VOGU-3710 file (C-alpha; in Angstrom, 3 decimals, decimal comma):
1> mndqpagfvn> -16,285/2,519/7,439  -18,064/5,403/9,117  -21,321/6,952/8,065  -20,040/10,283/6,941  -20,798/10,815/3,239  -17,647/10,338/1,146  -18,145/13,586/-0,663  -19,102/15,715/2,309  -15,955/17,933/2,285  -15,260/17,623/-1,426
11> rpvpkdihlr> -16,564/21,159/-2,305  -15,093/23,575/-4,643  -12,034/25,350/-3,439  -12,106/29,196/-3,822  -10,071/30,290/-6,937  -7,990/32,716/-5,034  -6,491/29,964/-2,737  -3,033/28,802/-3,509  -3,385/25,169/-2,438  0,218/24,307/-1,494
21> eaidqlrkek> 0,517/27,483/0,674  -2,953/26,871/2,263  -2,291/23,230/3,072  1,053/24,173/4,625  -0,656/26,826/6,809  -3,434/24,446/7,848  -1,177/21,628/8,868  0,926/23,964/10,969  -2,110/25,501/12,619  -3,687/22,121/13,365
31> kavilahyyq> -0,461/20,288/14,241  -1,202/17,757/11,480  1,129/15,358/9,689  0,506/14,380/6,033  1,463/10,727/5,196  1,333/9,766/1,521  1,778/6,518/-0,257  4,039/6,149/-3,238  0,980/5,513/-5,499  -0,297/8,994/-4,920
41> tgdiqdiadf> 0,039/11,687/-7,615  3,277/13,633/-7,647  1,826/16,840/-6,257  0,535/14,956/-3,126  3,812/13,169/-2,653  5,750/16,483/-2,912  3,791/18,212/-0,228  3,553/15,243/2,131  5,664/15,190/5,365  6,477/11,532/4,781
51> vgdslalaqw> 6,181/9,422/1,624  6,417/5,620/1,926  5,063/2,192/1,388  2,555/0,450/3,709  5,236/-0,542/6,219  6,829/2,926/6,452  3,490/4,625/6,770  2,518/2,316/9,680  5,954/2,936/11,244  5,548/6,692/10,930
61> asktdadiiv> 2,045/6,694/12,238  3,110/4,804/15,304  5,712/7,246/16,179  4,171/10,652/15,220  3,412/13,226/17,920  1,063/15,106/15,637  -2,531/15,754/16,810  -3,976/14,856/13,299  -2,796/12,338/10,802  -3,917/12,808/7,222
71> lcgvhfmget> -3,343/9,603/5,341  -3,180/10,132/1,513  -3,587/6,610/0,449  -6,499/4,145/0,629  -9,025/3,363/3,308  -7,290/0,426/4,934  -4,166/2,618/5,426  -6,226/5,191/7,424  -7,675/2,295/9,468  -4,120/1,000/10,208
81> akilcpdkkv> -3,023/4,489/11,358  -6,238/4,810/13,560  -5,568/1,325/15,117  -1,988/2,372/15,982  -3,231/5,784/17,167  -6,695/5,439/18,656  -6,560/8,718/20,454  -5,493/10,836/17,446  -7,799/12,133/14,731  -7,125/10,262/11,438
91> lvpdlnagcs> -8,399/11,828/8,246  -8,367/10,706/4,660  -9,086/13,029/1,647  -11,776/10,683/0,175  -13,476/7,799/1,960  -14,255/6,277/-1,467  -10,522/5,495/-1,830  -10,916/1,787/-1,237  -8,781/-1,201/-2,147  -9,662/-4,058/-4,598
101> ladscpapaf> -7,392/-6,437/-2,644  -8,957/-5,583/0,751  -12,416/-5,953/-0,900  -11,488/-9,410/-2,090  -11,308/-10,589/1,394  -14,659/-10,012/3,255  -14,084/-10,245/7,027  -16,936/-12,759/7,757  -15,780/-15,189/5,010  -12,188/-14,858/6,010
111> aefvknhpdh> -13,113/-15,459/9,749  -14,986/-18,630/8,761  -11,934/-19,762/6,562  -9,739/-19,261/9,640  -12,217/-21,123/11,919  -12,150/-24,077/9,564  -8,311/-24,393/9,898  -7,818/-23,996/13,640  -4,252/-25,476/13,497  -3,024/-22,689/11,247
121> tvisyvntta> -1,077/-19,478/12,059  -2,813/-16,575/10,222  -0,611/-14,078/8,366  -2,588/-11,298/6,741  -1,223/-8,740/4,201  -1,679/-5,208/5,388  -3,958/-4,560/2,503  -6,955/-5,844/4,537  -9,817/-4,266/6,642  -9,427/-3,889/10,383
131> avkavtdvvv> -11,927/-6,652/10,860  -9,674/-9,142/8,947  -6,617/-7,938/10,937  -8,617/-8,683/14,055  -8,582/-12,533/13,270  -4,861/-12,375/12,255  -1,770/-13,492/14,180  0,637/-11,240/12,366  0,351/-8,617/9,636  2,917/-8,333/6,842
141> tstnakqivd> 3,751/-5,965/3,991  5,482/-6,812/0,763  8,618/-5,401/2,313  8,696/-7,856/5,286  6,491/-10,750/4,126  9,333/-13,215/3,388  11,323/-12,356/6,530  8,287/-12,740/8,717  7,189/-15,998/7,143  10,784/-17,238/7,598
151> sfpketkiif> 10,592/-16,314/11,263  8,176/-19,225/11,824  9,393/-22,848/12,105  9,259/-24,762/8,819  6,673/-27,076/10,145  4,191/-24,264/11,038  1,022/-24,444/9,072  0,136/-20,982/7,797  -2,852/-19,235/6,242  -1,758/-16,360/4,017
161> gpdrnlgnyi> -4,192/-13,851/2,766  -5,500/-12,203/0,837  -3,178/-11,817/-2,112  -2,659/-15,138/-3,920  0,064/-13,802/-6,137  2,120/-12,467/-3,251  1,428/-15,719/-1,365  2,521/-17,906/-4,364  5,761/-15,860/-4,649  6,530/-16,201/-0,916
171> nsitgremll> 5,871/-19,954/-1,278  8,181/-20,198/-4,199  11,168/-18,410/-2,430  10,765/-20,058/0,915  9,738/-23,569/0,029  6,631/-23,192/2,048  3,161/-24,500/1,189  1,097/-21,805/2,824  -2,715/-22,076/2,461  -3,622/-19,035/0,360
181> wdgachvhek> -6,840/-16,982/0,274  -7,931/-16,272/-3,275  -7,702/-12,516/-3,564  -5,703/-10,151/-5,798  -5,004/-6,541/-6,554  -6,717/-5,343/-9,698  -3,747/-3,134/-10,692  -1,114/-5,936/-10,491  -3,477/-8,527/-12,011  -3,897/-6,492/-15,271
191> fslekilelk> -0,299/-6,232/-16,452  0,219/-7,688/-19,831  3,103/-10,135/-20,364  2,897/-9,725/-24,159  3,118/-5,926/-23,941  5,979/-6,165/-21,400  7,901/-8,477/-23,697  7,226/-6,052/-26,621  8,645/-3,177/-24,507  11,684/-5,310/-23,771
201> kqypdaeiit> 12,296/-5,573/-27,492  12,096/-1,807/-27,868  14,373/-1,328/-24,774  16,664/-4,393/-24,812  18,976/-2,949/-22,140  16,102/-2,160/-19,732  15,602/-4,213/-16,590  12,112/-5,465/-15,943  11,326/-4,697/-12,222  8,202/-6,130/-10,689
211> hpeckqpiie> 6,033/-6,002/-7,604  5,352/-9,512/-6,122  1,535/-8,874/-6,383  1,922/-9,600/-10,113  1,084/-12,881/-11,643  3,739/-15,591/-11,893  4,381/-15,190/-15,710  5,331/-11,531/-15,131  7,620/-12,398/-12,212  9,302/-15,151/-14,224
221> vsdfvgstaa> 10,470/-12,630/-16,948  11,530/-10,007/-14,362  15,141/-9,083/-13,579  14,167/-7,823/-9,987  11,153/-8,502/-7,869  10,476/-6,515/-4,797  8,225/-4,343/-2,676  7,556/-0,781/-3,532  10,402/0,556/-1,399  12,740/-2,208/-2,636
231> likhtsqsdk> 11,998/-1,368/-6,268  12,817/2,374/-5,642  16,052/1,368/-3,834  17,022/-0,931/-6,605  16,686/1,665/-9,225  18,994/3,914/-7,311  21,596/1,259/-6,773  21,545/-0,354/-10,268  23,944/0,665/-12,962  21,254/0,207/-15,494
241> kqfivatesg> 19,850/3,368/-17,150  16,445/2,064/-18,205  13,759/0,233/-16,268  10,374/-1,258/-17,369  8,347/-0,800/-14,168  5,547/-3,389/-13,403  3,732/-1,867/-10,515  1,337/1,088/-9,935  2,809/3,990/-11,998  2,715/6,526/-9,200
251> vihdmrkknp> 5,979/4,997/-7,874  7,785/6,361/-10,938  7,504/9,936/-9,555  9,854/9,144/-6,756  12,242/7,024/-8,983  12,571/9,966/-11,328  13,222/12,377/-8,529  15,941/10,232/-7,193  17,362/9,230/-10,536  16,961/12,090/-13,027
261> dkefipappn> 19,468/10,550/-15,393  17,580/7,327/-15,754  14,571/6,342/-17,831  11,491/4,653/-16,359  8,946/3,008/-18,668  5,577/2,042/-17,112  4,560/-1,444/-17,945  1,026/-1,346/-19,603  -2,087/-3,263/-18,581  -4,020/-5,764/-20,693
271> dstcacnece> -7,227/-3,939/-21,029  -6,095/-0,454/-22,231  -4,022/1,353/-24,752  -2,771/3,557/-21,953  0,915/3,169/-21,418  0,618/3,019/-17,615  -1,279/1,217/-14,887  -2,931/3,354/-12,240  -5,004/2,540/-9,250  -8,247/4,472/-9,692
281> fmrlntmekl> -8,755/4,396/-5,853  -5,462/6,041/-5,141  -6,234/8,611/-7,779  -9,397/9,649/-6,009  -7,273/11,839/-3,689  -6,434/15,235/-5,026  -4,841/18,442/-3,705  -8,298/20,050/-3,430  -9,634/17,218/-1,371  -6,544/17,352/0,776
291> ynclryelpe> -7,065/21,047/1,420  -10,757/20,460/2,337  -9,815/17,458/4,503  -7,540/19,654/6,630  -9,852/22,689/6,638  -12,972/20,813/7,806  -11,164/17,807/9,549  -13,299/15,522/7,544  -13,738/12,609/6,524  -12,534/11,029/9,696
301> iyvdrkvqek> -11,679/7,370/10,191  -13,256/5,420/12,964  -12,520/1,818/14,075  -14,750/-0,072/16,435  -12,943/-0,270/19,882  -13,225/-4,021/20,194  -11,900/-4,509/16,686  -9,110/-2,077/17,379  -8,043/-3,907/20,531  -7,721/-7,172/18,557
311> aikpirrmle> -6,322/-5,603/15,387  -3,554/-3,855/17,143  -1,863/-7,022/18,256  -0,884/-8,456/14,804  0,162/-4,915/13,700  2,401/-4,393/16,633  3,874/-7,861/16,223  4,745/-6,947/12,578  6,454/-3,729/13,718  8,340/-5,472/16,378
321> iseqlgl> 9,593/-8,194/14,020  10,511/-5,622/11,420  12,552/-3,643/13,964  14,337/-6,725/15,033  15,172/-7,552/11,456  16,265/-3,968/10,707  13,468/-3,389/8,179
//
């Protein structure tokens, strides 16, 4: 994190400003590229230059020739972009957009955990801080986790962190016994099995599609399990017309755009009567903050140079393996 106040540029936007036109003008003037995660609100996804999951955002960041990268997602995504592009200015609309999964893996504790298992290869999910990546051998996303784990010999001892649910899922489909860090995503932890099964009764022809960060009981009743990008691709390729979607509900925006003739029902969480499950961190980003971010070129992401030099290695390794595997 840097020491700029998170709300520094989150000031009121003049009423006479048309946000979409103003953002378009600013990004052209400043030679900026806007990258947005699928969990962002629909208006931000629609104005972004590229929309993708964590792997795609890292791939685009690594190749862009823009002077400024605006990362509409959460803080660790901005850090990843900065690590890949240390000489570019990387901005995020709101520094408070953190990640419960990254927070569940404090770097000092994880480094000690790694130190206590010196004979293990360390595989870290991209949903981690730069400092955690710095003690990692290779980074993965939900799109490439299985393939990257499979790229290591069966006898390799592996630490996988921080998501225990994704780690358990990868163990179950690879036959591995990776040593798991005990972390989780608050969004995917909250899905209600009972409510999903009730939805299935209401929509008996619907497929239950699930992100592997969900708990095992949710995965076991699912018809398809995959990364954010895989879920979107599946809904386009499937001949089904209804889907119960067990992941952050922002992804449904793109699903509906690609498949206007299909119905997408967000799976509900345990602790709410709301019919959807949203990440409050992702929702901190708004069009107003995006405009201010571009206008004032703040808040900016900084990564310590020594940390960057260590963290770049596992990220590049991930990108190289993903390219080799055609991911």
